[in-house]
C-alpha positions, 0 to 999 in steps of 0.5 A: 642742630637747633633751629638757630643753627639751621638758619645760620647755615642757610643764610646768604653771605653778606652783600659785597662790592663787585670787584671784577667781571668774567667773559661770558658771565651771566647777569640776570635781568627782567626776572627770567632772562640773562645777559652775558659779559663781553670780553671787552667789558670784562677787560675794562672793569676795575674795582670801584666801577659800577655795572648798571643792568637795564631790566627792560633790555638787558643792556650792561652799562659800564660806569668807570669810577672816574666818570661816577666821580665827575657826575657825583661832584656836579650833583653834589654842587647842585644839591648843596645849591638847592639847600640854599635856594630858599634863602635866595630872593626872586629879585636875585633870580631875576637879576641872574637871567638878565645878567646871563642874557647880557653876557650872551649879548656881549661881543667879547664873550660871544666871540669866545663862545662862537670860536669854541663852537666853530671848533666843535663843528669842525671836529664833528664834521671830521667825524661824520657827525650831524651839525645842523643843530650844533652850529650857533647862529645869530638867530640861535643867539637871539633866541637864547637871549629872548628866552632868558629875558622871558624868564627874567620877566616871568612871575615866580611860581614859588609860593603861588597859592593853588588852592585854599580849603577853609575849615571852621577855625583853620585853613589849608593852602596848597602852594607850588614849591620848588621840586629840587635838582633837575638832571638834564642830558642833551646832545649837540644843541647849545641853545638848550643849555640856556633854555634849561636854566629856566628851572631856576625861576621856580627855585630849582637847581640844574645839573647838565650833561651835554654830548661830546659834539657840543662840550667845548661850546658848553664849557665856553658858555659856562665860563663866559656867561653862565658862571659870571651871571650866577656869581653876580646875582648872588646865587649859590655856586652849583645852581647850574652845574655842568658834568664836564665829561664827554663820556656817555657813562657820565650821563648814565651816572648822573641819571642814576643818582637818586638825588635827582628830583627829575631827569630830563633827556633830549636827543636821539631816540635810542640814547634817550630811551636808554637814559629813561630806563636808567632813571625809571629803575633808579626810581627817579621821575623822568621826562623823555624828549627823543623820537619825533617826526610829525604826521600830516593827513589829507582827507576827501575834503582837503583844500589843495592850496592849504595842503600844499602850504602845510606840506611846504612850511613843515619842511623848512628844517629838520627838528622833531616837529618836521613833517615826517609822514604824509597820508593822503586818502586814496580817493583824492590821490590823483589830485593831491599826490602831485600837490604833495610832490610839488611841495616836497620839490619846492622845499628841496629847492629851498634847501638842497635836494629832497628824498621821498619814501613811499609805502610799497603798495603805493609806489605806482601812484608816483610818476615814472620820472620820479621813480627813475630819477636820482638825487643828491642828498646831503647827509652828515658824512657829505653829499650822496647820490641816491634814488629820488624815490625808495619803497618802504614797508608799512612796518617802517612808517614810524621811522624818523628821517634825520635829514641834514640839508635835504628834506626827507619824508614818507608818503602813504595812501590810505582808504580813510582818515580812520586808517591813517589814525590807526597807523599813527597810533600803532606805528608812530612815536605818538607825537604830533599830527595835523589834519587838512580837511574842510569838514569840522566833524572830521577834525573832531573825530581826529582829535577824539581818536588820535593818541598824541599830545599835539594836534593841529589843522595846518603846518606841523612846525607850530609845536614849540614851547617858545613859538606857541606858548611864549615860554622856552621849552626844556623839551617836547614829550611824545606819548611813546611810553604812555600818556603823561601824568598831570603835566603837559607835553611841553616841559618848560621851566615853570612846569617843574614844581611840586605842591606843599600844604600849609595849615593856618590855625585860627582856633587854638582849641581844635581837637579831632575827637572834640575834647575841650582844652583842659585848664592849665595846671597852676 
């Protein structure tokens, strides 16, 4: 056999389509590991379905053909709309945001949205699901309207000259430009649905997938406010497109679509991490907004009144910037632990009960009457009687307490601020921290050594795009997966852009080798 015959004999068969899976089938991942197909996955898989193998974890994600089709159709609409956005004027985009806000203010439209939300809330409660961020309120409605009007009044970033480089006979302009289709996955938070349309201000388009808890509310917002606003302003159909499916697989399929310029995921830590892994191995830039929980540190010079106020005002409701872990320098524990407990109890009176977790080594610092008491804690599944105080290992200090109505927080005594910083950097999602100290040098050391995007010297609840920066946020990113490249941790509509370079030539005779322009032939 000649060489060509040997090559033919040893050649791998041509690639084909996955038609079926077998129980126990080994699926390689990570280069040297294997995951195994379960009986349920093998039974559910059909020709036309896809299997995503997460190379980081070995998770086997089943994408039925029907869910792929729903996600692909939504991305199709958004991609086609983006191809037309260059022809859409800034005035039309301004008109869209005003029309969207006006539709949310319209009582008839809002009544239908509120009714859909009430059904979502009722269904979520019946399934023991959290509803603290699902239920629409007058305040949420007002924030949505204010956010849309903030984008209405914001200057367009399209064509903004970032830099001009002048050369002899020619110039280069670096200009901001739309990024493309932004895929947005979030759980039961209807207000985010309006906030995320902020990417349209810069000429981008957006495709949404919302969790099953809020899908009915999202459908109502699209029908009664979003779609009419797009049409009325003359924006292309699909400039904001909903993946109309309650299945997780539809979100996986959307994030795995290589046509996305950016994938944004908000929600619970595990789900967000999984979506981020899908996007990364697809090759899509991703912005994750999952695990949160703020830390607060009080040092030897902490003012008790300022410390009390910071604790109390950081526990008004549960969101990502709520106080989650409080570290007190041991030298001040006798004075400051009672201040902290008073703030927690008062926050519980403001809400409905409270719950304290204490590092195992520090349990003796808690009064006996606290350690022997029980409390009624309002969980997603309803009120429960639990110990008021429970011990916690240091290894679990990074755990975020997802409370409903009862403020829940961890207390840890430390020898120094440096120890608190080391624990934060090693165990937390590296999101947000505040230092209560009367020493300016301590604040500078805290800033220099703490690895997080958000730092403060008071209450932790300031970390919010609209509250702090006057810009509705798409999400707040932690540094759990490393520092962000050339972007702030507050992701907002005007931070989704790319840079294009445009050359303007004044001298028609430019030549890289310096050759003169020859005379034209007659």
